[in-house]
Structure formats: structure tokens, C-alpha cells
C-alpha positions as CSV (number, residue, x, y, z in Angstrom):
1,M,104.8,138.5,326.5
2,K,106.7,135.5,327.7
3,E,110.3,136.0,328.9
4,N,111.8,133.8,326.2
5,R,110.2,135.9,323.5
6,I,111.7,139.2,324.5
7,A,113.9,140.6,321.7
8,Q,117.6,141.1,322.5
9,L,119.1,144.4,321.5
10,D,122.9,144.3,321.3
11,L,125.3,147.2,320.7
12,D,126.0,145.8,317.2
13,D,122.3,146.1,316.4
14,V,122.1,149.8,317.1
15,P,124.0,151.3,314.1
16,Q,122.1,148.8,311.8
17,M,118.8,150.1,313.1
18,Y,119.8,153.8,313.0
19,H,122.2,155.2,310.4
20,N,122.2,158.9,311.5
21,F,124.5,158.3,314.4
22,K,127.3,160.8,315.2
23,Y,130.0,158.4,316.4
24,N,130.4,154.6,316.5
25,D,133.6,152.6,317.0
26,G,132.0,149.3,317.9
27,E,132.1,149.9,321.7
28,I,130.8,153.5,321.9
29,F,127.8,154.9,320.0
30,F,126.6,158.5,320.0
31,A,123.4,160.0,318.5
32,D,121.1,163.0,319.0
33,N,117.7,161.6,317.9
34,I,116.2,158.2,318.6
35,T,112.6,158.9,317.6
36,S,113.0,157.6,314.1
37,I,114.6,154.3,315.1
38,P,112.3,151.4,313.9
39,G,111.5,148.7,316.3
40,L,111.7,150.7,319.5
41,M,108.0,150.5,320.1
42,K,108.3,146.8,320.7
43,Q,109.5,145.1,323.9
44,F,113.2,144.4,324.0
45,R,116.1,143.7,326.4
46,V,119.3,145.7,326.1
47,N,122.7,144.2,326.4
48,F,124.6,147.5,326.8
49,I,124.6,150.6,328.9
50,A,122.9,153.8,327.7
51,Y,122.6,157.4,328.9
52,V,119.7,159.3,327.5
53,M,119.5,163.1,328.2
54,V,116.2,164.9,327.5
55,L,116.8,168.3,325.9
56,E,113.2,169.2,325.0
57,G,109.8,167.6,325.3
58,S,109.1,164.4,327.2
59,L,109.6,160.6,327.1
60,S,107.8,157.8,328.9
61,L,108.6,154.1,329.0
62,D,108.5,151.0,331.1
63,M,111.8,149.5,332.4
64,N,111.5,146.1,334.1
65,S,107.8,146.7,334.4
66,V,108.2,150.0,336.2
67,H,106.8,153.1,334.4
68,Y,109.0,156.2,334.1
69,H,108.3,159.7,332.7
70,L,111.1,162.1,331.7
71,S,110.8,165.7,331.0
72,K,113.3,168.4,330.0
73,N,116.7,168.1,331.9
74,C,116.1,164.5,332.9
75,A,118.8,161.9,332.4
76,L,117.8,158.2,332.0
77,I,120.4,155.5,332.7
78,V,119.6,152.2,331.1
79,D,121.7,149.3,332.5
80,R,122.3,146.1,330.6
81,K,119.6,143.4,330.9
82,M,116.8,145.9,331.5
83,V,113.6,145.2,329.6
84,I,112.2,148.2,327.8
85,D,108.6,148.5,326.7
86,N,105.8,151.0,325.9
87,I,108.0,153.9,324.7
88,E,106.1,157.1,323.9
89,H,107.4,160.6,323.3
90,S,106.1,164.1,322.7
91,D,106.2,165.6,319.2
92,D,108.9,168.1,320.3
93,F,111.1,165.4,322.0
94,R,114.9,165.9,321.6
95,C,117.6,164.1,323.3
96,L,121.3,163.1,323.3
97,I,122.1,159.4,323.7
98,C,125.4,157.6,324.5
99,V,125.5,153.8,324.3
100,L,128.4,151.9,325.8
101,S,129.4,148.3,325.7
102,P,129.4,146.7,329.2
103,D,133.2,146.4,329.2
104,V,133.7,150.1,328.3
105,G,131.0,151.2,330.8
106,F,132.7,149.2,333.6
107,S,136.1,150.8,332.9
108,F,134.6,154.3,333.4
109,I,133.6,153.5,337.0
110,N,135.8,154.3,339.9
111,K,135.4,153.8,343.7
112,S,134.1,157.3,344.3
113,L,131.2,156.8,341.9
114,I,130.0,153.5,343.1
115,Q,127.2,155.3,345.1
116,S,125.8,156.7,341.9
117,V,126.0,153.4,340.1
118,M,124.2,151.6,342.9
119,H,121.5,154.3,343.0
120,I,120.9,153.9,339.3
121,H,119.6,150.3,339.6
122,S,116.6,151.4,341.7
123,N,116.3,155.0,340.4
124,P,117.3,155.2,336.7
125,V,115.8,158.7,336.1
126,I,117.7,161.7,337.5
127,E,116.8,165.4,337.3
128,I,119.8,167.6,336.6
129,D,119.9,171.4,336.5
130,Q,120.4,173.5,333.4
131,N,124.1,174.1,334.0
132,E,124.7,170.4,334.4
133,M,122.8,169.7,331.2
134,D,124.7,172.5,329.3
135,L,128.0,170.8,330.4
136,M,126.8,167.4,328.9
137,V,125.8,169.2,325.7
138,K,129.2,170.8,325.4
139,Y,130.9,167.4,325.7
140,Y,128.7,166.2,322.9
141,D,129.4,169.3,320.7
142,L,133.1,168.8,321.3
143,M,133.0,165.2,320.1
144,V,130.9,166.2,317.0
145,F,133.4,169.0,316.2
146,K,136.3,166.6,316.4
147,M,134.6,164.1,314.1
148,D,133.7,166.9,311.6
149,H,137.4,168.0,311.6
150,P,139.4,164.8,311.2
151,E,142.7,166.8,311.0
152,M,142.1,167.6,314.7
153,N,141.1,164.1,315.7
154,F,144.1,162.2,317.1
155,G,142.6,158.8,317.3
156,T,140.3,156.6,319.3
157,Q,142.0,157.3,322.6
158,T,141.3,161.0,322.3
159,M,137.6,160.3,321.8
160,R,137.6,157.8,324.7
161,D,139.2,160.4,327.0
162,I,136.5,162.9,326.2
163,I,133.8,160.2,326.7
164,R,135.4,159.1,330.0
165,C,135.3,162.7,331.2
166,F,131.7,162.9,330.1
167,A,130.8,159.7,332.0
168,F,132.6,160.9,335.2
169,D,130.9,164.3,335.1
170,L,127.5,162.7,334.4
171,L,127.9,160.2,337.3
172,S,129.2,163.0,339.6
173,N,126.1,165.0,338.8
174,I,124.0,162.1,339.7
175,N,125.9,161.7,342.9
176,K,125.1,165.3,343.9
177,H,121.4,164.5,343.5
178,V,121.4,161.2,345.3
179,D,120.5,161.1,349.0
180,Q,123.4,159.2,350.5
181,E,122.0,155.9,351.8
182,N,122.9,154.7,355.3
183,E,124.7,151.4,354.6
184,D,123.4,150.0,357.9
185,M,119.9,150.3,356.5
186,L,120.7,148.2,353.4
187,R,120.0,144.5,353.3
188,Q,123.0,142.2,353.6
189,G,123.0,141.2,350.0
190,D,123.0,144.9,348.9
191,R,125.9,145.6,351.2
192,I,127.9,142.6,350.0
193,Y,127.3,143.5,346.3
194,R,128.3,147.2,346.9
195,R,131.5,146.2,348.7
196,F,132.3,143.6,346.0
197,M,131.9,146.3,343.3
198,L,134.1,148.6,345.3
199,L,136.8,146.0,345.3
200,L,136.5,145.4,341.6
201,A,136.6,149.2,340.9
202,D,140.0,149.4,342.6
203,N,142.4,149.2,339.6
204,T,145.1,147.7,341.9
205,S,143.0,144.6,342.4
206,I,144.1,141.8,340.1
207,N,142.7,138.8,341.9
208,R,140.9,136.4,339.7
209,S,139.6,134.1,342.4
210,V,136.0,134.3,343.6
211,K,136.9,132.6,346.8
212,S,139.5,135.3,347.7
213,Y,136.8,138.0,347.3
214,A,134.3,136.0,349.2
215,D,136.8,135.5,352.0
216,E,137.5,139.2,352.2
217,L,133.7,139.8,352.3
218,C,133.3,137.0,354.9
219,V,130.8,135.1,352.9
220,S,130.9,131.9,350.9
221,P,131.7,131.9,347.1
222,K,128.2,130.4,346.5
223,Y,126.5,133.2,348.4
224,L,128.6,135.9,346.6
225,T,127.7,134.5,343.2
226,S,124.0,134.4,344.2
227,V,124.1,138.0,345.2
228,C,125.8,139.0,342.0
229,R,123.2,137.1,339.9
230,K,120.4,138.9,341.8
231,H,121.8,142.4,341.2
232,S,123.4,142.0,337.7
233,D,122.3,138.7,336.1
234,H,126.0,137.8,336.1
235,T,128.1,135.5,338.3
236,A,130.9,136.8,340.5
237,S,133.3,135.2,338.2
238,D,131.8,137.0,335.2
239,L,132.1,140.4,336.9
240,I,135.7,139.7,338.0
241,A,136.6,138.7,334.4
242,T,135.0,141.9,333.1
243,A,137.0,144.0,335.5
244,I,140.3,142.2,334.7
245,V,139.7,142.3,330.9
246,S,138.8,146.0,331.0
247,R,142.1,146.7,332.7
248,I,144.1,144.5,330.3
249,K,142.6,146.3,327.3
250,Q,143.5,149.6,328.8
251,L,147.1,148.5,329.3
252,L,147.4,146.8,325.9
253,L,146.1,149.8,324.0
254,Y,147.1,152.8,326.0
255,S,150.3,152.1,327.8
256,D,153.9,151.6,326.6
257,M,154.2,148.4,328.6
258,S,155.5,145.3,326.8
259,I,153.2,142.2,326.7
260,K,155.4,140.6,329.4
261,E,155.1,143.8,331.6
262,V,151.3,143.9,331.1
263,A,151.1,140.2,332.1
264,S,153.2,140.8,335.2
265,E,151.2,144.0,336.1
266,M,148.0,141.9,336.0
267,G,149.4,139.1,338.1
268,F,150.1,136.5,335.4
269,D,153.4,134.8,336.2
270,N,153.1,132.7,333.1
271,L,153.2,134.6,329.8
272,S,151.6,131.6,328.0
273,F,148.7,131.5,330.4
274,F,148.2,135.3,330.0
275,G,148.1,134.8,326.2
276,K,145.4,132.1,326.6
277,Y,143.4,134.3,328.9
278,V,143.5,137.2,326.5
279,R,142.5,135.0,323.6
280,K,139.6,133.5,325.5
281,H,138.2,136.9,326.4
282,L,139.2,139.1,323.5
283,G,139.4,136.5,320.7
284,L,143.0,137.5,319.8
285,S,146.5,137.1,321.2
286,P,147.8,140.2,323.0
287,N,150.0,141.2,320.1
288,K,147.3,140.6,317.5
289,Y,144.8,142.6,319.6
290,R,147.2,145.5,319.7
291,K,147.7,145.4,315.9
292,A,144.0,145.0,315.2
293,N,143.4,148.2,317.2
294,N,146.2,150.3,315.6
295,Y,148.3,150.3,318.8
296,G,151.0,153.0,318.5
297,K,149.4,154.8,315.6
């Protein structure tokens, strides 16, 4: 099939395709069975991040033309822009699946887990032991319990904190099963991309200039952008914006800072420019974004 004919699957498409999901807030989606989702037998490209954990049976599929087979206690990490094809599963196949928007997925990554993230690109299937799988299932059961008992659910932030812990523990488990690569053996582009992602994962970094990152990495902005395109299909500027916007969203929704304080924290000296930046990336002014997401309730 030609590249331009590959179907695009966005996060918004998932609940429309599959109505038996357990949780969906527009950026995070949880389900425990994907075998009945129509259309998954066709080739498609995902525009989100997904974790699939096999509880029973087996699953096989092609991702970016590489064939993978998963059995019980395997975790599959599907990164955005991956092309999925030839999905097959056994009759007894059971799984848990967590789908995240790219912005949310990025916000869950910290510097200590970059090794896991880098490993995922070339090795998206990880075998984890039964105790580790049991822990993942307990997280899932906790989220389902809270959704089934709304009187004990204290808002979106509570769910996101649970999911954040889930993501950290999953990536930590992956980290334990990854042979630590010798950075000296990596190609220059791989080293540059890893170091760039480490800089972006540092929440104290508020720089919006590609050139400043390129200078710190001792490469040209053009080379840094080409490396980012090769590894992620996004420019360096895109990745910087994703990191900045993710941090802005966290501060707007989950801190007591005023809009002016958030702007200052993120390195915006001009409140008007900060407002324009937020509207460009989030579609709303900072105040309206807070109101639209029930800030303070």
C-alpha cells in the first residue's frame, strides 16, 4: 500500500471505534479488550502513544514493516507515527491497553527514564515478570474502582496521578529489562537525539530557541532538526514546543500560580506574548483554558 493511502488513527477516533472503554477524558483512554474493534485488521498509522499488556493468549502484528509476536506477560509500546499492519490474535487473547495523547505521554517522561524511551524505538516489545504484570493490573483495577465509585473520585487530577504512577512503574520495569547501551557505541545522531531529549525532559528547561539547544549540543540547528525528524518525524522546534506546552498545562491546571506567575516561571517576560503562545498551542487564552478544564473544582 502506498504511503499516502495509509489510514491515520488519532486519539479522537479510538472511542468512536470502540465504545466499551473504561476511561476516556480526551487525552487518556483505557480499555481491557481490543479484539472487537472494527478496522484494526487494516493498515493504519497511529498519532498517539499506546501501552498494550498481554494478560493471556498471544498477539502478532507488523510495526513499521517489522514483525512482532507477543505472548503472556509481554508489553507492547506503540509510539506515535508507527504504522501497524497484519494484526492477528489467539482466541484466548486478553489485554489491557492505555492510550495517551503525545502531549500527555511526553509529560510522564523524566530524565531517569530516557533510557527506556530510547530503547522502545528499536525494541517495542518487552517481557516482564508476573509480579510486574500484577502491579500493572492493580493500577488498572484501582482506576476502574474509582470510576465505578464516583463519590470516591476527586477529579481528573487524581486519575492522572494514578496514570502517571502507572507510566513511571511501567517504564521503570522496562528499564530493568534493558541492557544499558554504551553511549560511545551509538551513532552521533543517536547520541545527539538522546542528549536533546534529556534536556527537554528537564522541567527546569524553559528555552524555546532551537539554536540555544544546538549550541549546547555543539551542532548546527539544521543538523539538530534533521536528527529529530529522523528519530521522531518532528522538528526540534516541534519537540521543544511540546515540552513547553506540556509544562504550561501542568502549571495552569495543577498549581496555585497566577497567570502572571506561570508566564514568569516559563520565561515569558511579556504577559501578552504568553497569552498568544498559549492560544496558538492550546486554542484558548490561559484563563479560558483553566475555566474550560474546571480549574479549582
